[in-house]
C-alpha positions in Angstrom: 13.9 -12.8 -12.5 16.3 -12.5 -15.4 17.9 -9.0 -16.3 16.4 -9.2 -19.7 12.7 -10.3 -18.7 10.2 -7.8 -19.2 8.6 -6.0 -16.1 5.0 -6.6 -15.6 2.5 -4.5 -13.6 -0.6 -6.4 -12.0 -3.6 -5.0 -10.4 -6.8 -6.3 -9.6 -10.1 -4.3 -10.3 -13.9 -4.6 -9.3 -16.3 -5.2 -11.8 -17.7 -1.8 -11.4 -14.2 -0.5 -12.8 -13.3 -2.9 -15.3 -15.8 -1.8 -17.8 -14.0 1.4 -18.5 -10.7 0.0 -18.9 -9.5 -1.4 -22.3 -6.3 -2.8 -23.7 -4.0 -0.1 -24.6 -4.9 2.5 -22.0 -2.1 4.3 -20.2 -1.4 4.5 -16.6 1.1 5.7 -14.0 2.7 3.8 -11.1 4.7 5.3 -8.3 6.2 3.1 -5.6 4.8 3.5 -1.9 7.0 6.0 0.0 8.2 7.6 -3.2 11.3 5.3 -3.4 11.6 5.4 -7.3 10.6 6.6 -10.6 7.1 7.1 -11.7 6.6 4.6 -14.4 4.4 4.8 -17.5 2.7 1.7 -18.3 0.2 0.4 -20.8 -2.6 -2.1 -20.1 -1.3 -5.4 -21.7 -4.5 -7.7 -21.0 -7.7 -8.0 -18.8 -8.8 -11.5 -17.6 -12.3 -12.1 -19.0 -13.3 -14.1 -15.9 -13.4 -12.9 -12.4 -10.8 -14.1 -10.2 -11.8 -16.7 -7.6 -8.8 -16.2 -5.3 -6.3 -13.2 -4.8 -2.8 -14.8 -5.5 -0.9 -11.8 -4.1 -1.5 -11.3 -0.7 0.2 -7.8 -0.4 -2.9 -6.4 -2.3 -5.5 -7.8 0.3 -6.7 -5.1 2.7 -5.3 -6.5 5.9 -1.7 -6.0 4.2 -2.4 -2.8 3.1 -3.9 -3.2 -0.2 -7.3 -2.5 -1.9 -8.9 -5.7 -2.4 -11.4 -6.8 0.1 -10.9 -10.5 1.1 -11.8 -13.0 3.5 -9.9 -16.4 4.1 -11.3 -19.6 2.9 -9.6 -23.3 3.2 -6.1 -21.0 3.4 -7.1 -18.8 0.3 -7.8 -15.1 0.0 -11.4 -15.0 -1.7 -12.4 -11.6 -2.9 -15.6 -10.3 -1.3 -16.4 -8.9 -4.8 -15.9 -9.9 -8.1 -12.2 -8.6 -9.2 -10.4 -9.1 -12.4 -6.8 -9.2 -12.9 -5.0 -6.5 -15.1 -1.6 -7.0 -16.5 0.4 -3.7 -17.6 3.8 -3.5 -19.4 6.2 -0.8 -18.9 6.4 1.9 -21.6 9.7 3.2 -20.6 12.0 0.3 -19.3 15.0 2.7 -19.0 13.1 4.4 -15.8 13.5 1.2 -14.1 17.2 1.2 -14.1 18.0 2.2 -10.7 15.4 -0.5 -9.0 16.5 -3.9 -7.9 14.6 -6.6 -9.7 12.1 -7.8 -7.0 8.1 -7.4 -6.2 7.3 -3.6 -5.6 3.9 -2.2 -4.3 2.6 1.3 -5.2 -0.1 3.5 -6.5 -1.4 2.7 -9.7 -3.4 5.6 -11.6 -5.1 4.3 -14.9 -6.1 7.0 -17.5 -9.5 5.3 -18.9 -12.7 6.6 -20.3 -14.8 8.8 -17.9 -18.4 7.9 -17.2 -21.0 10.8 -17.0 -21.2 11.5 -13.2 -25.0 10.9 -13.0 -24.8 7.5 -15.2 -24.1 5.5 -12.2 -27.2 6.9 -10.3 -29.5 6.2 -13.6 -28.2 2.6 -13.8 -29.0 2.3 -10.3 -32.5 3.6 -10.3 -33.3 1.7 -13.5 -32.4 -1.6 -11.5 -34.7 -0.4 -8.7 -37.6 0.1 -11.1 -37.1 -3.3 -12.6 -36.9 -5.0 -9.2 -39.7 -3.2 -7.7 -42.2 -3.4 -10.9 -41.1 -7.1 -11.6 -40.5 -6.6 -15.2 
């Protein structure tokens, strides 16, 4: 990484969460083990298509990450549809004491909230459609 290259934070979100995330949403990132500052981020882009393979093995559950995967032909294939979300750093000066490398940590996205019962209503509607064969 060049010294003047912008920092990028990437994560992969399941389809159930991706509908609430929008470009421009704020987020916070804290490195595992509290080894650095809490960094303010902004969602820069969201992939339109689900990822067929997880390119970052450190995000897979077996490596301590959050994405459920299975191995197929030497690739990590997500068990559910996941979408890559790229975030940009809002405060580059907060990263001054970090060495340029890959860091893993906890990401907290500040997104639109769903009504608590909305998920259950959608599930009930899906069951009704399936059972009554609409």
